[in-house]
Backbone bond lengths (Angstrom), bond angles and torsions (degrees), N, CA, C in turn:
res aa  C-N    CA-C-N  psi(-1)  N-CA   C-N-CA  omega(-1)  CA-C   N-CA-C  phi
1 X - - - 1.474 - - 1.536 111.04 -
2 X 1.327 116.39 138.62 1.466 120.81 173.86 1.478 110.18 -62.27
3 X 1.361 113.44 145.47 1.417 118.50 -176.50 1.552 115.31 -63.09
4 X 1.428 113.88 -31.23 1.481 114.34 175.92 1.516 114.94 -67.59
5 X 1.335 114.77 -33.82 1.464 118.93 178.58 1.508 108.98 -72.31
6 X 1.295 117.55 -41.32 1.502 121.83 177.05 1.497 110.32 -58.27
7 X 1.399 116.64 -49.61 1.476 117.71 179.14 1.458 112.86 -62.27
8 X 1.344 118.75 -39.67 1.433 120.04 -179.50 1.525 114.27 -64.75
9 X 1.254 116.25 -26.50 1.498 122.40 -179.11 1.607 110.49 -74.42
10 X 1.291 113.81 -23.36 1.440 116.63 -173.87 1.512 113.11 -62.97
11 X 1.411 115.51 150.62 1.388 120.97 175.62 1.509 105.81 -105.28
12 X 1.348 116.45 173.91 1.504 119.07 -178.04 1.522 107.79 -142.24
13 X 1.319 114.57 144.24 1.465 118.72 -178.17 1.528 109.29 -144.06
14 X 1.270 121.81 144.44 1.491 122.98 171.72 1.482 111.81 -96.64
15 X 1.300 117.00 126.50 1.460 125.17 -176.60 1.525 108.93 -108.83
16 X 1.333 114.25 128.39 1.508 120.82 175.67 1.487 110.04 -109.00
17 X 1.289 118.63 156.42 1.456 120.67 -179.49 1.526 115.95 84.34
18 X 1.333 120.56 5.78 1.398 122.25 -176.86 1.557 107.77 -96.19
19 X 1.255 121.55 -51.84 1.462 128.50 165.79 1.497 108.84 -120.84
20 X 1.298 120.93 -163.76 1.432 122.06 -174.37 1.529 116.30 -82.93
21 X 1.258 115.92 13.65 1.493 118.70 173.34 1.528 105.95 -157.51
22 X 1.380 120.37 160.05 1.390 123.93 178.36 1.579 110.90 -61.14
23 X 1.308 117.24 142.81 1.412 125.14 179.33 1.577 111.74 -127.42
24 X 1.294 115.89 149.24 1.468 120.19 -178.48 1.462 108.73 -95.17
25 X 1.344 116.35 137.34 1.487 121.82 175.14 1.534 108.87 -129.76
26 X 1.296 113.14 125.21 1.500 121.37 177.86 1.517 106.10 -96.44
27 X 1.377 112.45 143.99 1.511 115.75 -179.78 1.532 109.50 -155.23
28 X 1.242 119.73 157.41 1.473 128.80 167.87 1.522 107.26 -92.58
29 X 1.336 114.85 137.38 1.484 123.44 173.55 1.457 109.76 -139.86
30 X 1.379 117.26 99.16 1.417 120.60 -175.30 1.642 107.83 -135.45
31 X 1.367 111.50 162.18 1.424 115.66 175.61 1.530 112.51 81.86
32 X 1.361 112.59 179.44 1.494 117.70 178.85 1.559 106.20 -149.62
33 X 1.347 112.18 158.87 1.413 120.90 -178.99 1.586 109.96 117.85
34 X 1.363 120.18 -159.65 1.423 119.29 178.13 1.515 112.43 -56.87
35 X 1.298 119.59 146.44 1.429 122.66 -168.19 1.568 109.05 -91.26
36 X 1.303 113.61 126.43 1.507 122.27 175.62 1.404 110.13 -119.64
37 X 1.338 117.92 120.34 1.444 126.76 -175.82 1.490 109.43 -107.24
38 X 1.373 115.87 117.90 1.490 124.06 -179.64 1.505 113.76 -99.77
39 X 1.363 118.89 125.02 1.462 117.07 179.09 1.519 108.52 -125.60
40 X 1.325 112.12 128.21 1.397 124.42 178.05 1.506 117.11 -74.67
41 X 1.303 122.67 177.20 1.434 124.15 174.99 1.525 113.93 -119.18
42 X 1.355 119.36 -152.02 1.436 123.52 175.31 1.592 108.94 -105.75
43 X 1.293 117.69 142.23 1.510 130.94 2.30 1.510 110.97 -101.30
44 X 1.347 118.89 45.08 1.428 122.76 -174.40 1.598 112.37 -96.53
45 X 1.315 112.25 -165.06 1.454 121.70 166.90 1.532 107.40 -152.36
46 X 1.279 121.72 -173.22 1.449 122.74 -171.41 1.516 110.62 -64.40
47 X 1.248 120.83 -17.08 1.475 123.62 175.43 1.536 112.31 -57.00
48 X 1.278 114.76 -21.00 1.504 119.47 178.84 1.588 110.63 -57.45
49 X 1.311 114.71 -29.12 1.442 119.96 -178.45 1.529 115.86 -98.15
50 X 1.310 114.53 14.41 1.530 118.93 -172.27 1.501 114.27 -55.49
51 X 1.306 115.42 -43.15 1.482 115.75 -179.04 1.531 110.56 -74.08
52 X 1.311 119.82 -38.35 1.478 121.01 -179.11 1.547 112.84 -66.78
53 X 1.335 116.40 -31.93 1.479 121.39 -175.65 1.546 109.65 -59.82
54 X 1.372 112.96 -43.72 1.405 119.71 -178.43 1.510 114.77 -55.33
55 X 1.342 115.82 -36.11 1.421 122.06 178.97 1.478 110.90 -82.02
56 X 1.324 120.73 -45.32 1.452 121.98 -172.33 1.553 111.36 -71.65
57 X 1.304 116.68 -27.21 1.527 117.32 -178.87 1.530 111.37 -67.13
58 X 1.238 119.83 -16.23 1.482 124.08 173.99 1.551 111.63 -60.10
59 X 1.292 117.70 -31.06 1.510 120.92 -178.07 1.472 114.18 -126.26
60 X 1.296 119.00 -5.34 1.509 122.38 -174.21 1.516 108.91 -137.92
61 X 1.378 109.60 154.01 1.414 116.45 160.64 1.545 111.09 -79.92
62 X 1.209 118.22 116.43 1.462 121.65 -170.53 1.533 109.96 -107.28
63 X 1.294 119.87 120.40 1.373 125.07 176.77 1.556 109.27 -117.87
64 X 1.341 116.65 126.12 1.413 124.75 -173.57 1.491 109.36 -130.99
65 X 1.301 120.21 91.59 1.499 118.27 179.00 1.514 115.23 -87.47
66 X 1.384 117.86 156.72 1.419 120.37 165.28 1.485 108.85 -85.30
67 X 1.255 118.08 132.15 1.457 122.53 178.61 1.549 110.20 -61.42
68 X 1.338 114.02 158.33 1.518 116.28 -179.03 1.511 105.26 -67.58
69 X 1.398 113.96 129.89 1.403 121.91 -177.28 1.550 115.41 93.29
70 X 1.268 117.34 -5.09 1.450 126.93 -173.87 1.563 109.98 -120.60
71 X 1.403 112.44 158.13 1.435 118.13 174.98 1.566 112.12 53.78
72 X 1.368 113.70 -126.27 1.457 118.73 -178.38 1.536 113.62 -112.67
73 X 1.416 112.57 12.31 1.401 116.06 168.86 1.518 110.32 -74.89
74 X 1.363 120.38 179.22 1.378 126.37 -174.74 1.506 110.51 -57.28
75 X 1.341 116.09 128.74 1.501 120.33 -174.82 1.529 113.59 -125.75
76 X 1.367 113.59 17.15 1.438 117.18 -178.94 1.525 110.59 -65.62
77 X 1.317 114.17 154.28 1.494 120.59 -173.48 1.587 108.62 -90.61
78 X 1.380 116.14 60.56 1.442 117.70 -174.09 1.478 114.90 -154.53
79 X 1.378 118.13 28.34 1.426 118.35 179.49 1.448 110.09 -154.77
80 X 1.345 116.15 162.65 1.543 125.63 178.24 1.465 108.49 -73.17
81 X 1.313 116.59 143.92 1.449 122.52 -179.97 1.555 109.44 -123.53
82 X 1.230 116.95 24.19 1.471 122.09 -176.15 1.554 112.16 -67.37
83 X 1.328 118.00 161.25 1.461 120.20 176.22 1.488 112.36 -56.84
84 X 1.404 116.98 -38.19 1.431 118.32 -179.24 1.530 113.31 -64.18
85 X 1.343 115.13 -37.23 1.512 120.46 175.98 1.547 106.56 -67.81
86 X 1.269 120.85 -43.75 1.447 123.21 -179.98 1.587 111.35 -59.35
87 X 1.313 111.93 -38.34 1.547 115.99 177.71 1.549 108.74 -66.71
88 X 1.322 118.95 -39.74 1.422 121.81 175.88 1.553 110.92 -62.94
89 X 1.330 118.86 -35.83 1.427 122.29 174.10 1.489 113.00 -59.61
90 X 1.298 116.07 -41.00 1.532 119.98 -177.96 1.470 108.00 -71.12
91 X 1.352 122.94 -44.38 1.443 121.55 -179.77 1.497 110.88 -69.61
92 X 1.348 119.04 -34.61 1.447 122.36 172.46 1.566 111.74 -60.71
93 X 1.275 115.70 -46.66 1.475 119.64 178.02 1.561 110.16 -61.16
94 X 1.313 115.45 -47.43 1.426 118.16 178.50 1.564 113.27 -59.25
95 X 1.332 115.48 -35.57 1.546 119.64 172.51 1.522 112.59 -59.50
96 X 1.367 112.47 -48.51 1.415 117.69 -177.80 1.571 111.06 -57.76
97 X 1.389 112.88 -41.61 1.403 121.60 -172.68 1.554 110.06 -86.63
98 X 1.310 116.18 4.71 1.437 125.45 -178.19 1.546 113.95 51.95
99 X 1.382 113.86 49.65 1.437 121.99 179.34 1.520 106.93 -110.53
100 X 1.351 112.73 117.23 1.435 117.37 176.71 1.474 113.66 -70.45
101 X 1.399 115.69 -44.69 1.426 123.07 -179.38 1.498 113.26 -140.91
102 X 1.327 120.52 157.69 1.384 125.05 175.41 1.492 112.96 -139.34
103 X 1.325 117.54 160.30 1.499 121.07 162.95 1.491 105.47 -87.77
104 X 1.265 113.18 125.48 1.440 119.22 -169.87 1.566 113.94 -107.65
105 X 1.286 118.96 128.98 1.445 122.41 177.62 1.550 110.21 -119.53
106 X 1.225 116.21 120.70 1.513 120.29 -178.43 1.525 116.07 -126.10
107 X 1.328 119.13 129.21 1.376 122.41 177.46 1.522 108.42 -114.42
108 X 1.397 113.76 142.09 1.570 122.31 175.72 1.561 106.05 58.28
109 X 1.364 117.63 -128.73 1.497 113.94 -179.62 1.542 112.01 -70.27
110 X 1.330 116.98 -17.50 1.527 115.94 173.01 1.512 109.08 -65.03
111 X 1.292 120.00 -30.17 1.481 121.46 172.07 1.520 110.73 -69.25
112 X 1.309 117.28 -31.13 1.455 119.92 176.16 1.496 108.84 -68.58
113 X 1.293 118.91 -40.31 1.496 119.70 174.51 1.539 107.87 -63.14
114 X 1.317 118.99 -34.89 1.479 117.39 177.35 1.496 112.51 -64.80
115 X 1.329 117.96 -33.36 1.518 120.03 177.55 1.551 108.45 -68.22
116 X 1.388 118.97 -43.06 1.435 122.79 173.76 1.521 111.52 -52.53
117 X 1.341 113.98 -50.27 1.518 119.92 179.99 1.501 111.91 -58.63
118 X 1.363 114.33 -48.11 1.551 118.93 -179.69 1.421 112.90 -57.08
119 X 1.391 115.93 -40.84 1.454 117.09 -178.73 1.543 114.46 -84.06
120 X 1.342 117.10 -46.48 1.493 118.56 -174.42 1.536 114.67 -91.59
121 X 1.311 119.51 -20.06 1.422 124.84 177.19 1.549 115.28 -131.41
122 X 1.386 118.31 48.15 1.382 119.41 -169.70 1.467 116.29 -60.26
123 X 1.323 120.47 -22.43 1.469 121.44 -178.84 1.411 113.65 -75.39
124 X 1.436 119.49 -6.52 1.414 122.18 -176.44 1.570 113.34 -93.94
125 X 1.383 114.18 -4.47 1.435 118.27 -176.76 1.555 111.41 -117.64
126 X 1.310 114.70 141.24 1.452 122.38 174.40 1.569 109.06 -89.62
127 X 1.371 115.32 -41.34 1.439 121.82 -178.12 1.514 106.99 -157.55
128 X 1.326 116.49 164.37 1.516 119.73 -176.99 1.515 106.27 -132.07
129 X 1.388 112.61 134.30 1.455 120.41 177.44 1.507 105.76 -125.45
130 X 1.275 120.61 123.36 1.409 124.66 -173.52 1.563 106.75 -120.16
131 X 1.377 113.03 146.71 1.478 117.62 -178.45 1.482 111.60 -141.40
132 X 1.263 118.96 117.04 1.482 119.95 176.04 1.491 112.32 44.09
133 X 1.267 116.50 46.24 1.506 122.13 -168.50 1.506 108.89 -96.64
134 X 1.338 111.69 160.39 1.457 116.31 174.33 1.517 112.35 -74.14
135 X 1.304 116.63 138.64 1.416 123.65 -175.38 1.542 112.54 -154.02
136 X 1.280 118.62 151.29 1.524 121.67 175.82 1.543 106.26 55.79
137 X 1.403 116.17 -127.60 1.446 117.02 177.51 1.459 112.77 -112.54
138 X 1.355 118.25 39.67 1.421 125.19 -174.91 1.540 111.81 -79.52
139 X 1.255 118.86 -2.25 1.474 121.99 -172.92 1.535 111.00 -150.48
140 X 1.268 117.91 170.74 1.451 128.18 -9.76 1.518 113.15 -68.86
141 X 1.303 117.80 149.19 1.467 120.29 175.39 1.480 111.37 -75.99
142 X 1.382 118.46 158.67 1.474 119.85 -170.18 1.518 111.54 -59.62
143 X 1.347 117.83 -34.14 1.463 120.20 -179.01 1.474 111.92 -62.27
144 X 1.319 119.46 -38.41 1.521 122.95 178.80 1.547 108.42 -74.83
145 X 1.285 117.55 -33.60 1.417 120.12 178.17 1.585 111.23 -69.72
146 X 1.337 115.38 -30.95 1.429 118.78 174.11 1.606 107.54 -70.57
147 X 1.301 114.66 -47.50 1.450 118.62 -176.85 1.541 113.39 -59.85
148 X 1.331 112.12 -29.88 1.470 116.90 -175.17 1.532 117.36 -82.48
149 X 1.374 114.10 -1.90 1.455 117.97 176.25 1.548 110.65 -68.65
150 X 1.312 118.37 136.56 1.536 122.58 -173.38 1.565 108.08 -56.25
151 X 1.362 119.21 -28.96 1.467 117.88 -176.89 1.538 112.80 -61.64
152 X 1.321 116.94 -17.13 1.478 117.88 -176.75 1.495 110.88 -75.67
153 X 1.332 119.43 -13.69 1.446 120.14 174.73 1.465 112.76 -67.29
154 X 1.390 116.10 -19.67 1.483 121.31 -178.49 1.567 112.16 -94.54
155 X 1.343 115.90 -2.26 1.491 121.02 -178.86 1.558 107.94 -77.50
156 X 1.344 116.36 151.26 1.431 116.51 177.70 1.637 108.97 -65.00
157 X 1.364 109.47 150.79 1.465 116.05 -179.53 1.515 110.57 -52.42
158 X 1.288 115.79 -44.10 1.542 125.58 -174.58 1.486 108.10 -60.04
159 X 1.374 117.71 -42.24 1.446 118.10 -178.51 1.499 112.50 -64.11
160 X 1.343 116.75 -42.25 1.420 122.05 179.47 1.540 110.75 -66.35
161 X 1.366 116.02 -40.31 1.460 120.09 176.61 1.557 110.06 -61.62
162 X 1.333 118.38 -42.38 1.408 119.42 -178.06 1.587 111.63 -67.52
163 X 1.357 115.21 -32.54 1.465 122.66 176.43 1.539 107.96 -62.60
164 X 1.348 116.92 -46.61 1.423 117.90 -177.15 1.537 113.68 -71.46
165 X 1.329 117.67 -35.32 1.364 121.88 177.27 1.569 111.12 -62.86
166 X 1.307 119.51 -40.47 1.426 122.50 174.33 1.493 113.04 -59.12
167 X 1.319 116.50 -38.02 1.536 119.43 177.54 1.471 110.08 -61.13
168 X 1.339 116.91 -39.01 1.490 121.74 -178.59 1.524 108.66 -70.50
169 X 1.269 121.95 -43.58 1.452 127.84 -178.45 1.504 105.18 -66.25
170 X 1.331 121.62 -40.96 1.467 120.06 -179.37 1.534 115.13 -68.10
171 X 1.364 113.33 -31.93 1.418 119.19 -172.68 1.564 114.50 -99.49
172 X 1.304 118.48 7.21 1.509 120.85 173.89 1.515 105.94 -113.90
173 X 1.376 116.03 123.46 1.486 121.58 -175.47 1.532 108.21 -84.45
174 X 1.245 118.10 -40.91 1.555 120.24 -173.58 1.470 112.23 -81.92
175 X 1.341 116.10 112.52 1.477 121.61 -174.25 1.475 111.47 -54.87
176 X 1.343 118.64 -38.24 1.456 118.92 -175.35 1.439 113.21 -64.36
177 X 1.323 116.94 -17.12 1.489 122.65 -178.47 1.521 109.48 -91.88
178 X 1.237 121.40 -7.69 1.508 126.97 177.99 1.498 109.04 -86.89
179 X 1.297 118.01 53.64 1.525 116.81 -174.79 1.489 109.43 -83.12
180 X 1.333 113.99 156.09 1.503 119.23 178.55 1.554 108.16 -63.74
181 X 1.365 116.97 -32.64 1.448 121.44 -177.78 1.513 109.64 -64.31
182 X 1.272 114.90 -42.84 1.530 117.33 -177.69 1.569 107.71 -72.56
183 X 1.369 119.98 -45.63 1.408 123.48 -178.13 1.532 112.60 -58.39
184 X 1.296 115.92 -42.41 1.449 119.64 176.83 1.512 112.77 -70.33
185 X 1.316 115.53 -40.24 1.494 119.20 -176.00 1.564 110.08 -72.16
186 X 1.312 117.87 -35.72 1.464 117.65 -174.87 1.551 111.37 -70.23
187 X 1.389 114.88 -26.57 1.524 118.27 -178.74 1.520 110.76 -98.38
188 X 1.329 120.37 -5.66 1.445 121.31 -174.12 1.559 115.92 -52.94
189 X 1.331 118.70 -40.32 1.469 115.81 -179.67 1.488 114.03 -64.85
190 X 1.338 118.74 -16.95 1.455 122.70 -173.87 1.485 110.84 -109.17
191 X 1.286 118.04 24.63 1.530 125.18 -178.16 1.499 110.58 -98.85
192 X 1.375 119.36 24.02 1.463 121.37 169.93 1.550 108.51 -148.27
193 X 1.251 113.88 174.27 1.470 119.36 -171.29 1.519 112.51 -58.83
194 X 1.287 117.29 -43.31 1.464 121.11 -178.78 1.476 110.02 -65.28
195 X 1.383 117.64 -46.68 1.459 121.07 179.59 1.526 112.01 -64.82
196 X 1.339 115.53 -40.38 1.518 120.11 179.38 1.491 110.26 -58.21
197 X 1.337 115.41 -51.62 1.482 120.75 -179.50 1.566 112.53 -60.92
198 X 1.340 112.92 -41.02 1.470 115.11 -177.09 1.535 107.39 -64.85
199 X 1.356 118.70 -41.81 1.478 116.27 178.34 1.543 112.98 -63.55
200 X 1.287 117.78 -36.61 1.429 117.70 172.97 1.552 115.49 -60.53
201 X 1.356 117.80 -37.03 1.350 121.34 177.18 1.577 111.99 -73.83
202 X 1.393 114.31 -31.47 1.435 113.82 173.01 1.439 114.99 -63.51
203 X 1.417 116.81 -39.38 1.432 119.29 178.36 1.528 113.79 -68.06
204 X 1.348 112.05 -35.89 1.494 119.01 175.81 1.561 114.72 -60.18
205 X 1.298 112.82 -25.57 1.488 120.77 -174.85 1.487 114.19 -80.70
206 X 1.373 117.24 -13.03 1.411 119.96 -174.94 1.586 111.24 -68.62
207 X 1.301 114.02 132.49 1.485 118.48 -172.95 1.451 112.23 -147.39
208 X 1.361 115.48 115.10 1.444 123.10 -175.54 1.564 112.44 -51.95
209 X 1.310 112.81 -34.02 1.491 113.71 -174.22 1.484 114.47 -71.54
210 X 1.378 118.97 -14.07 1.452 119.74 174.59 1.504 112.89 -64.08
211 X 1.383 118.06 -27.09 1.398 118.61 179.39 1.547 111.26 -101.94
212 X 1.327 117.92 -37.73 1.474 121.81 -177.40 1.558 106.89 -58.23
213 X 1.352 120.98 -29.54 1.402 120.21 176.98 1.570 113.75 -64.37
214 X 1.306 113.65 -18.49 1.482 118.50 -177.53 1.493 113.20 -92.54
215 X 1.305 116.81 -18.31 1.460 121.03 -167.30 1.529 113.05 -50.39
216 X 1.356 114.44 -47.36 1.475 117.47 -177.94 1.518 112.31 -74.89
217 X 1.308 117.48 0.88 1.433 121.32 179.36 1.561 114.41 -109.20
218 X 1.373 113.03 -5.77 1.461 115.98 -178.45 1.574 113.75 -58.91
219 X 1.293 112.80 -32.81 1.578 118.49 -178.73 1.478 109.59 -65.68
220 X 1.342 119.38 -10.27 1.432 122.37 -176.86 1.486 112.65 -98.10
221 X 1.369 119.67 -5.22 1.408 123.59 -174.04 1.548 106.60 -69.74
222 X 1.299 118.32 121.89 1.509 125.00 -173.67 1.460 116.21 -87.15
223 X 1.367 115.16 -13.33 1.445 116.07 -167.96 1.529 115.31 -87.62
224 X 1.334 115.99 147.19 1.503 115.22 175.11 1.553 104.83 -63.61
225 X 1.326 112.70 136.42 1.480 118.46 -169.87 1.504 111.29 -136.57
226 X 1.304 115.60 126.90 1.451 127.14 176.54 1.512 110.33 -104.25
227 X 1.324 120.01 125.10 1.420 123.99 179.43 1.526 106.60 -111.38
228 X 1.339 117.80 110.27 1.438 119.67 177.01 1.535 108.40 -105.06
229 X 1.384 115.36 131.98 1.510 115.70 -173.97 1.479 107.99 -136.82
230 X 1.334 114.00 125.10 1.439 120.50 167.31 1.486 111.35 -73.94
231 X 1.354 119.22 113.10 1.388 123.44 -166.00 1.497 112.67 -66.35
232 X 1.313 120.72 -29.57 1.454 125.89 -179.65 1.445 114.06 -84.99
233 X 1.267 119.86 21.41 1.475 124.31 177.91 1.530 109.22 -61.93
234 X 1.337 117.51 118.46 1.480 119.89 178.28 1.521 112.87 -73.78
235 X 1.336 119.15 -13.59 1.481 120.93 -174.69 1.562 114.95 -117.99
236 X 1.335 115.91 -53.83 1.411 116.91 177.05 1.488 109.60 -94.77
237 X 1.309 116.48 100.42 1.501 119.36 -168.65 1.475 111.57 -77.45
238 X 1.344 115.91 156.40 1.419 123.39 -176.53 1.481 112.44 -56.77
239 X 1.265 121.47 -29.91 1.512 122.82 179.59 1.521 110.70 -56.60
240 X 1.261 119.28 -30.15 1.455 120.87 -177.02 1.573 108.42 -75.28
241 X 1.344 117.58 -37.34 1.429 120.61 175.51 1.521 108.73 -65.78
242 X 1.319 115.56 -41.21 1.482 117.72 -176.92 1.575 108.74 -63.46
243 X 1.359 116.13 -39.82 1.389 118.27 179.87 1.497 113.88 -67.72
244 X 1.314 115.13 -37.41 1.479 116.74 175.10 1.514 110.57 -62.18
245 X 1.340 116.50 -38.02 1.507 117.12 178.44 1.572 108.17 -64.66
246 X 1.278 121.37 -34.28 1.446 122.40 178.95 1.531 113.80 -69.34
247 X 1.400 110.56 -32.41 1.511 113.51 -169.78 1.567 111.77 -96.28
248 X 1.305 117.22 -25.45 1.516 117.44 176.50 1.560 107.51 -92.37
249 X 1.350 112.31 121.23 1.556 117.33 -170.87 1.474 112.57 -57.35
250 X 1.318 124.20 -56.96 1.456 127.22 -174.60 1.513 110.86 -94.80
251 X 1.349 117.85 61.59 1.464 120.61 -176.51 1.515 112.92 -130.43
252 X 1.351 113.53 156.80 1.413 121.91 -176.37 1.520 105.53 -133.98
253 X 1.335 119.24 132.86 1.471 123.84 178.79 1.573 105.09 -104.86
254 X 1.329 114.58 125.70 1.462 118.27 171.87 1.592 106.18 -119.98
255 X 1.373 114.04 124.08 1.371 121.80 -179.39 1.581 111.63 -92.20
256 X 1.333 114.23 125.01 1.457 121.96 176.29 1.503 108.57 -96.31
257 X 1.277 121.44 94.01 1.400 129.28 -166.34 1.604 108.92 -63.56
258 X 1.296 120.62 -41.27 1.506 121.05 -171.91 1.499 111.95 -94.69
259 X 1.321 122.63 26.79 1.417 125.82 -177.02 1.549 112.19 -130.60
260 X 1.388 114.34 154.38 1.402 122.39 177.26 1.581 109.53 -101.01
261 X 1.367 111.97 -144.88 1.427 116.30 -174.32 1.488 113.67 -75.43
262 X 1.338 120.33 -36.79 1.490 120.99 -172.53 1.504 107.98 -88.96
263 X 1.318 113.73 64.00 1.502 120.22 -174.23 1.490 114.49 -55.64
264 X 1.329 122.43 -39.08 1.465 121.77 -179.54 1.481 112.23 -59.10
265 X 1.323 117.44 -31.98 1.504 121.12 177.17 1.562 112.41 -93.00
266 X 1.283 113.75 -33.39 1.477 120.14 -176.48 1.544 110.62 -68.94
267 X 1.316 119.15 -44.23 1.445 122.47 -178.72 1.528 112.60 -138.40
268 X 1.364 118.66 58.93 1.438 123.80 -171.99 1.556 114.80 -58.84
269 X 1.303 115.82 -38.87 1.470 118.71 -176.95 1.488 109.34 -69.59
270 X 1.321 117.22 -45.05 1.541 120.71 -179.73 1.548 110.33 -65.19
271 X 1.399 112.52 -42.55 1.465 116.52 177.05 1.545 111.29 -57.22
272 X 1.369 117.38 -51.50 1.445 121.65 179.82 1.543 111.10 -57.28
273 X 1.321 115.97 -50.06 1.462 117.87 -179.32 1.482 115.71 -58.00
274 X 1.343 116.83 -40.24 1.523 124.68 177.01 1.482 107.93 -62.36
275 X 1.326 118.65 -45.91 1.412 123.87 -177.78 1.604 108.95 -59.38
276 X 1.351 118.28 -49.69 1.397 123.94 -178.76 1.518 113.25 -60.51
277 X 1.343 114.19 -45.31 1.453 124.27 176.02 1.535 112.02 -53.83
278 X 1.308 112.42 -49.28 1.476 123.77 -175.79 1.613 110.53 -64.45
279 X 1.358 113.00 -42.33 1.431 119.21 -173.18 1.553 106.45 -76.82
280 X 1.339 117.22 -36.17 1.536 118.42 179.93 1.636 108.11 -61.88
281 X 1.238 115.80 -35.32 1.536 120.31 -178.32 1.556 108.84 -74.13
282 X 1.302 116.42 -25.67 1.428 117.33 -175.37 1.561 115.63 -106.71
283 X 1.257 119.76 4.60 1.468 122.43 -178.94 1.549 110.87 -85.43
């Protein structure tokens, strides 16, 4: 789907009680059936799932929000962007949409938010699907630490955009998925001064301690959990997925050999099929 059409389809809602003022969250809401919530990571937005959504909405109600500070959600330079705040955004959005529970899919730091939800808000999840996500002390990677330095707010928008595009090119293994349309679309929200600064703040908010505080609690996660891992990930190594499989009791690890970090774009058909197969077994 073209990025303009994807953006036009998004809905918008104001959430109160997340930070000290109302914030706007943009999200996709399509399809019908059991509810599947897809959460992206850094430095992406919900467009990362654009190919998967078209398949998943045939059988599920698919909700894909842009995290606070990302995509076309609120990007003002005046609020916390921590994983705990992002988890509150998800539960707040669920409350607005009158959703008691969802099947949750999280990639990268979106998977980190999934771990926060599974530990701190377990009653809001039916199941948990993680993909090349941050875990233990696997993050932040040096590129994001570099991007998070305040000096990057003074860099030209194009320089930051080129930096982000390189990360996507480096983390997608299948050449046919490195399309110009995807690369342009995934960085579009960060192609102006507000978006650029917001992305720098997003990177600055990354904090290893947000997940290490959960490490000793992973054994208490009660949800059926699928861990999908692009084996050729240059940043989030397979060993972290294997450790998650060891520590989360009702979990299964599936290795996607021909994929890198950006699995929802690198292998969208396989990702979507594995999600559907997993959910059908656990419904």
